[in-house]
BAKE-466956 format. One line per field, with one value per atom (N, C-alpha, C): chain; x, y, z; atom name. Coordinates in Angstrom, 2 decimals, decimal comma. Example, Ala and Ser with C-alpha at 12.3 -4.5 7.8 and 13.67 -1.06 7.14 Angstrom:
! BAKE-466956
cadena: [A/A/A/A/A/A]
east: [13,19/12,30/13,20/12,85/13,67/12,90]
north: [-5,69/-4,50/-3,30/-2,25/-1,06/0,03]
up: [7,80/7,80/7,80/7,08/7,14/7,87]
atomo: [N/CA/C/N/CA/C]
//
This chain:
! BAKE-466956
cadena: [A/A/A/A/A/A/A/A/A/A/A/A/A/A/A/A/A/A/A/A/A/A/A/A/A/A/A/A/A/A/A/A/A/A/A/A/A/A/A/A/A/A/A/A/A/A/A/A/A/A/A/A/A/A/A/A/A/A/A/A/A/A/A/A/A/A/A/A/A/A/A/A/A/A/A/A/A/A/A/A/A/A/A/A/A/A/A/A/A/A/A/A/A/A/A/A/A/A/A/A/A/A/A/A/A/A/A/A/A/A/A/A/A/A/A/A/A/A/A/A/A/A/A/A/A/A/A/A/A/A/A/A/A/A/A/A/A/A/A/A/A/A/A/A/A/A/A/A/A/A/A/A/A/A/A/A/A/A/A/A/A/A/A/A/A/A/A/A/A/A/A/A/A/A/A/A/A/A/A/A/A/A/A/A/A/A/A/A/A/A/A/A/A/A/A/A/A/A/A/A/A/A/A/A/A/A/A/A/A/A/A/A/A/A/A/A/A/A/A/A/A/A/A/A/A/A/A/A/A/A/A/A/A/A/A/A/A/A/A/A/A/A/A/A/A/A/A/A/A/A/A/A]
east: [-35,19/-35,85/-35,46/-36,42/-36,20/-36,37/-35,71/-35,81/-36,26/-37,27/-37,74/-37,29/-36,68/-36,28/-37,18/-37,98/-39,01/-38,73/-38,79/-38,60/-39,90/-40,44/-41,69/-41,39/-41,76/-41,54/-42,79/-42,91/-44,01/-43,82/-44,92/-44,85/-44,29/-43,64/-43,02/-44,03/-45,29/-46,31/-46,84/-46,43/-46,90/-45,84/-46,27/-45,34/-44,81/-43,54/-42,90/-42,35/-43,20/-42,73/-41,61/-41,63/-40,57/-39,24/-39,29/-38,09/-37,56/-38,45/-38,04/-37,40/-37,92/-37,34/-35,93/-35,74/-34,40/-33,45/-33,91/-33,07/-32,67/-33,63/-33,36/-32,38/-32,56/-31,64/-30,23/-30,11/-28,78/-28,14/-28,94/-28,42/-27,92/-28,66/-28,24/-26,97/-26,66/-25,41/-24,26/-24,54/-23,48/-23,49/-24,42/-24,52/-25,42/-24,89/-25,70/-25,87/-25,21/-25,33/-26,57/-27,28/-28,49/-29,61/-30,08/-31,12/-32,53/-32,69/-34,00/-33,82/-34,80/-34,77/-36,17/-36,29/-37,56/-37,39/-38,30/-38,24/-39,23/-38,81/-39,68/-39,53/-39,95/-39,87/-39,04/-38,33/-37,56/-37,98/-38,40/-38,85/-38,06/-37,79/-37,17/-38,09/-38,52/-39,39/-38,66/-38,63/-38,12/-39,31/-39,23/-40,35/-40,01/-40,89/-40,74/-41,32/-40,57/-41,01/-39,79/-39,92/-38,79/-38,87/-40,06/-40,28/-40,24/-39,22/-39,04/-40,20/-40,73/-41,85/-43,09/-43,36/-44,50/-44,28/-43,06/-42,74/-42,94/-42,52/-42,69/-44,17/-44,99/-46,43/-47,01/-46,60/-47,12/-46,66/-45,40/-44,88/-45,56/-45,77/-46,47/-47,87/-48,55/-49,88/-49,83/-48,83/-48,66/-48,49/-47,68/-47,44/-48,72/-49,45/-50,69/-51,76/-51,82/-52,89/-52,57/-51,29/-50,97/-49,72/-48,64/-47,35/-47,18/-47,90/-47,83/-49,24/-49,40/-50,66/-50,50/-51,04/-50,79/-51,32/-52,16/-52,66/-51,55/-50,73/-49,72/-48,28/-48,12/-46,77/-46,44/-45,16/-44,60/-43,80/-43,62/-42,77/-42,00/-40,85/-40,03/-39,50/-39,24/-38,68/-37,79/-36,96/-36,12/-36,22/-36,08/-36,16/-34,87/-34,26/-33,00/-33,09/-32,28/-32,21/-31,35/-31,78/-31,04/-30,36/-29,09/-28,33/-28,10/-28,18/-27,86/-28,97]
north: [32,21/32,50/31,41/31,03/30,00/30,59/29,95/30,37/29,18/29,40/28,37/28,73/27,77/27,93/27,00/27,61/26,87/26,91/25,74/25,60/25,09/25,84/25,48/25,28/24,12/23,84/23,21/23,34/22,68/21,17/20,44/18,99/18,53/17,38/16,85/16,69/16,42/16,19/17,49/18,64/19,94/20,55/20,98/21,63/22,92/23,23/24,41/25,26/26,08/26,87/27,84/28,38/29,30/28,54/27,35/26,52/26,16/25,85/25,53/26,74/27,93/29,15/29,37/29,13/29,27/28,24/26,97/25,92/26,27/26,75/27,13/28,30/29,28/30,42/30,00/29,10/28,60/27,86/27,05/26,32/27,30/28,39/29,36/30,09/30,09/30,70/29,70/28,47/27,47/26,47/26,60/25,68/24,51/23,64/22,59/21,35/21,31/20,13/20,17/21,29/21,39/20,63/19,57/18,73/19,19/19,75/20,16/21,30/22,16/23,27/23,46/23,52/23,76/25,04/25,98/27,25/27,19/27,70/27,67/28,92/28,79/29,91/29,47/30,42/30,19/31,26/30,84/31,79/31,55/32,62/32,53/33,25/32,53/33,11/33,08/34,18/34,23/34,09/33,14/32,82/33,12/33,81/34,07/32,86/31,77/30,49/29,78/29,18/28,47/26,96/26,45/25,01/24,62/23,85/23,48/22,61/21,74/20,89/21,73/22,70/23,59/24,43/24,89/25,68/24,84/23,58/22,70/22,55/22,35/22,22/23,50/24,64/25,92/26,21/25,94/26,21/25,29/24,04/23,12/23,65/24,15/24,71/25,96/26,81/28,01/27,63/26,60/26,15/25,62/24,80/24,22/25,27/26,31/27,30/28,50/28,86/30,09/30,01/29,49/29,62/28,71/27,61/26,68/26,28/25,94/25,41/23,89/23,16/21,72/20,93/21,54/20,85/20,73/21,78/21,77/21,94/22,20/22,45/21,50/21,20/20,48/21,48/21,19/22,04/21,20/21,69/21,12/22,29/22,05/23,12/22,54/23,41/23,06/24,19/23,84/24,84/24,79/25,93/26,06/27,15/27,02/28,05/29,20/30,42/31,60/32,17/32,43/33,02/34,49/35,23/36,66/37,48]
up: [47,15/45,89/44,90/44,08/43,08/41,68/40,72/39,34/38,50/37,66/36,75/35,34/34,67/33,27/32,46/31,57/30,86/29,36/28,74/27,30/26,69/25,74/25,08/23,60/23,06/21,64/21,05/19,73/19,05/19,13/19,22/19,20/17,87/17,87/16,65/15,52/15,86/14,84/14,23/14,77/14,29/13,37/12,19/11,27/11,88/11,60/12,14/10,99/10,35/9,21/9,58/10,79/11,20/11,31/11,86/11,96/10,58/9,64/8,27/7,60/7,86/7,30/7,85/9,13/9,73/9,13/9,01/8,44/7,02/6,22/4,84/4,77/5,64/5,68/6,05/7,00/7,36/6,20/5,49/4,32/3,26/3,04/2,02/2,43/3,72/4,20/4,25/3,80/3,76/4,90/5,82/6,95/6,55/5,70/5,09/5,97/7,10/7,96/8,86/8,90/9,71/9,01/9,62/9,03/9,40/10,59/11,07/12,06/12,14/13,09/13,65/14,95/15,61/16,43/16,25/16,95/18,12/19,27/20,43/21,27/22,53/23,48/24,68/25,25/26,47/27,46/28,64/29,66/30,94/31,67/32,98/33,96/34,98/36,01/37,34/38,03/39,40/40,33/41,23/42,11/43,56/44,22/45,64/46,37/46,31/46,84/47,39/48,56/49,16/48,92/48,72/48,57/47,09/46,72/45,31/44,81/45,63/45,21/44,92/45,77/45,54/44,29/44,08/42,88/41,63/41,67/40,52/40,16/41,17/40,94/40,33/40,86/40,36/38,94/38,65/37,30/36,29/36,65/35,76/35,45/36,46/36,26/35,38/35,60/34,77/33,30/33,08/31,70/31,07/31,79/31,25/31,00/31,85/31,74/30,85/30,70/29,97/29,10/29,62/28,95/27,74/27,70/26,57/26,17/24,91/24,42/24,35/25,32/25,38/24,19/23,37/22,18/21,13/20,98/19,92/20,44/21,74/22,27/23,42/23,52/24,66/25,48/26,74/27,58/28,58/28,92/30,00/30,80/32,07/32,89/33,96/34,48/35,64/36,63/37,88/38,95/39,74/39,91/40,63/41,68/42,70/43,72/43,20/43,46/43,03/44,27/44,12/45,24/44,97/46,01/45,89/45,58]
atomo: [N/CA/C/N/CA/C/N/CA/C/N/CA/C/N/CA/C/N/CA/C/N/CA/C/N/CA/C/N/CA/C/N/CA/C/N/CA/C/N/CA/C/N/CA/C/N/CA/C/N/CA/C/N/CA/C/N/CA/C/N/CA/C/N/CA/C/N/CA/C/N/CA/C/N/CA/C/N/CA/C/N/CA/C/N/CA/C/N/CA/C/N/CA/C/N/CA/C/N/CA/C/N/CA/C/N/CA/C/N/CA/C/N/CA/C/N/CA/C/N/CA/C/N/CA/C/N/CA/C/N/CA/C/N/CA/C/N/CA/C/N/CA/C/N/CA/C/N/CA/C/N/CA/C/N/CA/C/N/CA/C/N/CA/C/N/CA/C/N/CA/C/N/CA/C/N/CA/C/N/CA/C/N/CA/C/N/CA/C/N/CA/C/N/CA/C/N/CA/C/N/CA/C/N/CA/C/N/CA/C/N/CA/C/N/CA/C/N/CA/C/N/CA/C/N/CA/C/N/CA/C/N/CA/C/N/CA/C/N/CA/C/N/CA/C/N/CA/C/N/CA/C/N/CA/C/N/CA/C/N/CA/C/N/CA/C/N/CA/C/N/CA/C/N/CA/C/N/CA/C/N/CA/C/N/CA/C/N/CA/C/N/CA/C]
//
């Protein structure tokens, strides 16, 4: 069994009002060293797949078709074997 860990974030060119709200909130709590904050999504998928190359292809397709909006979001993922 394989596990895909997927990180989806807004592209740098897209404004992130939620990230700005978090940054501002942290500043008001005294955490003034935070210069920028980008809020995104983190997904973990367990795949009934033995072939890592095939899993990579499928996860990339999942991201392009549903999990991320390629117009405004970037995504990266890693695939690892799950034991147990």
